[in-house]
C-alpha positions in Angstrom: 184.7 124.2 121.4 186.7 121.8 119.4 185.6 118.4 118.2 188.5 116.0 117.9 186.6 113.7 115.5 184.2 114.8 112.7 182.6 111.4 112.6 179.1 110.6 113.9 180.5 108.0 116.2 182.1 108.4 119.7 184.0 111.7 120.1 185.9 113.7 122.6 185.1 117.4 122.8 186.8 120.1 125.0 184.6 123.0 126.2 186.2 125.5 128.6 188.5 122.9 130.2 185.8 120.2 130.6 186.0 117.0 128.6 182.8 115.8 126.9 182.9 112.2 125.9 180.1 111.5 123.3 179.0 108.1 122.4 175.9 106.5 120.8 173.7 104.3 123.0 170.6 102.8 121.4 168.3 104.7 121.2 170.0 107.8 122.7 173.3 109.6 122.8 175.3 109.8 126.0 177.6 112.7 127.0 179.9 112.1 130.0 181.1 115.5 131.2 184.3 115.5 133.3 186.9 117.7 134.8 189.8 116.4 136.9 188.6 118.2 140.1 184.9 117.4 139.6 182.5 114.5 139.8 181.5 113.4 136.2 178.1 114.2 135.0 176.0 112.0 132.6 173.6 113.6 130.1 171.3 111.7 127.7 169.5 113.0 124.6 168.0 111.5 121.4 170.5 113.2 119.0 174.2 113.9 119.0 173.8 117.6 118.4 171.3 117.9 121.2 173.4 116.0 123.8 176.4 118.1 122.9 174.4 121.4 123.2 173.0 120.2 126.6 176.5 119.4 127.8 177.9 122.8 126.8 175.0 124.5 128.5 175.5 122.5 131.7 179.2 123.5 131.7 178.4 127.1 131.1 176.0 127.1 134.1 178.7 125.5 136.3 181.2 128.1 135.3 178.7 130.9 135.9 177.9 129.6 139.4 181.6 129.2 140.2 182.0 132.9 139.4 179.0 134.2 141.3 179.6 135.4 144.9 178.3 133.1 147.6 
C-alpha cells in the first residue's frame, strides 16, 4: 500500500490495483474505492486511519471472493 500524499488532507492510495480516494467530510472521512472494471464503493468512518483500514479490508475481501471457487 502506498500513500501518494503524507498530508492529512485528501489523498490517493493504491491497494492491490484498487484506487482509494480519501477525503475529509465534516464530521467523517470518506473513502471512494474504485477499479476500472468495478462499481465504485463508498466507505465512511470518523477517522482517516479507520476509513483507510476499512477500505483495505473491503478490497482484501473482494479479492478473496474473486479467488474462491463458485
